C-alpha positions as a printed Julia matrix, in Angstrom:
134×3 Matrix{Float64}:
 146.49   -5.69  84.92
 145.2    -4.98  81.38
 145.53   -1.46  80.11
 142.31    0.11  78.99
 144.0     1.89  76.06
 145.26   -1.41  74.57
 141.82   -3.01  74.75
 140.2    -0.08  72.96
 142.9    -0.16  70.27
 142.39   -3.91  69.78
 138.61   -3.44  69.52
 139.01   -0.73  66.89
 141.49   -2.86  64.92
 139.12   -5.85  65.07
 136.16   -3.74  63.91
 138.23   -2.22  61.09
 139.44   -5.63  59.91
 135.89   -6.99  60.03
 134.65   -4.1   57.91
 137.45   -4.65  55.4
 136.62   -8.34  55.09
 132.87   -7.64  54.81
 133.5    -4.88  52.25
 135.62   -7.18  50.12
 132.91   -9.84  50.12
 130.19   -7.35  49.16
 132.35   -5.75  46.46
 133.09   -9.15  44.98
 129.38   -9.95  44.7
 128.63   -6.59  43.09
 131.32   -7.13  40.46
 129.99  -10.59  39.69
 126.49   -9.2   39.16
 127.73   -6.61  36.66
 129.79   -9.02  34.63
 127.46  -11.99  34.53
 127.16  -12.7   30.8
 123.9   -14.57  31.26
 122.27  -11.45  32.77
 123.45   -9.34  29.84
 122.12  -11.87  27.34
 118.78  -12.03  29.2
 118.52   -8.22  29.28
 119.21   -7.98  25.52
 116.69  -10.75  24.82
 113.99   -9.03  26.9
 114.68   -5.65  25.29
 114.47   -7.15  21.8
 111.27   -9.03  22.66
 109.68   -5.8   23.94
 110.74   -3.98  20.77
 109.19   -6.67  18.58
 105.94   -6.63  20.59
 105.67   -2.84  20.41
 106.51   -2.81  16.69
 103.83   -5.41  15.98
 101.26   -3.52  18.05
 101.72   -0.26  16.15
 102.55   -1.75  12.73
 106.04   -0.32  12.39
 109.57   -1.66  12.24
 111.57   -2.77  15.24
 114.21   -0.18  14.32
 111.7     2.63  14.84
 110.84    1.31  18.3
 114.53    0.82  19.16
 115.21    4.41  18.14
 112.64    5.8   20.56
 113.6     3.42  23.37
 117.21    4.59  23.04
 115.96    8.17  23.34
 114.46    7.17  26.72
 110.78    6.74  25.89
 108.92    3.91  27.6
 107.34    1.13  25.52
 103.84    2.17  26.65
 104.42    5.78  25.54
 105.71    4.56  22.17
 102.62    2.37  21.76
 100.25    5.23  22.59
 102.04    7.61  20.21
 102.09    4.95  17.51
  98.4     4.18  17.9
  97.49    7.87  17.84
  99.74    8.4   14.81
  97.97    5.49  13.15
  94.73    7.47  13.37
  95.97    9.65  10.53
  97.85    6.99   8.52
  96.67    3.47   9.24
  98.95    1.73   6.72
 102.34    2.26   8.36
 103.51    4.43  11.21
 106.65    6.45  10.56
 109.23    7.97  12.9
 108.09   11.52  12.15
 104.47   10.73  13.07
 105.43    9.12  16.38
 107.98   11.81  17.19
 105.42   14.56  16.58
 103.0    12.97  19.04
 105.65   12.1   21.65
 106.71   15.76  21.68
 103.14   16.7   22.64
 103.35   14.55  25.79
 104.55   16.5   28.81
 104.25   16.18  32.58
 101.34   18.63  32.47
  99.09   16.6   30.19
  97.94   13.02  29.79
  97.48   10.72  26.84
  93.75   11.33  27.29
  94.33   15.07  26.72
  96.41   14.43  23.6
  93.86   11.97  22.2
  91.0    14.39  22.83
  92.88   17.21  21.08
  93.44   14.9   18.12
  89.71   14.11  17.91
  89.9    10.53  19.19
  86.65    9.42  20.82
  86.56    7.87  24.31
  85.84    4.32  23.1
  88.81    4.32  20.73
  91.04    5.86  23.4
  90.05    3.1   25.85
  90.94    0.47  23.23
  94.33    2.12  22.74
  94.94    2.12  26.48
  94.17   -1.6   26.67
  96.61   -2.31  23.84
  99.28   -0.16  25.5
  98.92   -2.08  28.77
  99.7    -5.37  27.02
């Protein structure tokens, strides 16, 4: 006769071993994803391409865009701030101009509100939004 206690112990041991094996396989795949050099190179390439596109859109240097991206601003917010800053100085947009406008953006207002307060008409604002979406 088979003891019920031994069967339960064997089932628990089998389940535990299965979880350990499964956990090791999953952990191995996670580590590979983090250390895949190709992924890191792709991410850096995409980030740099975005920075160049944003810089070209708002007529500023890539370093200015990189600065704001490192501070956590999204590319679309940087574009909108750069375009609105360009309203006052169309030759070249500087960090101080963009920073001043980005500080105006909060969760309680929209880019439309900021543009209206700056005296930007609806047609120009719509053009800026189209450029920011690209």
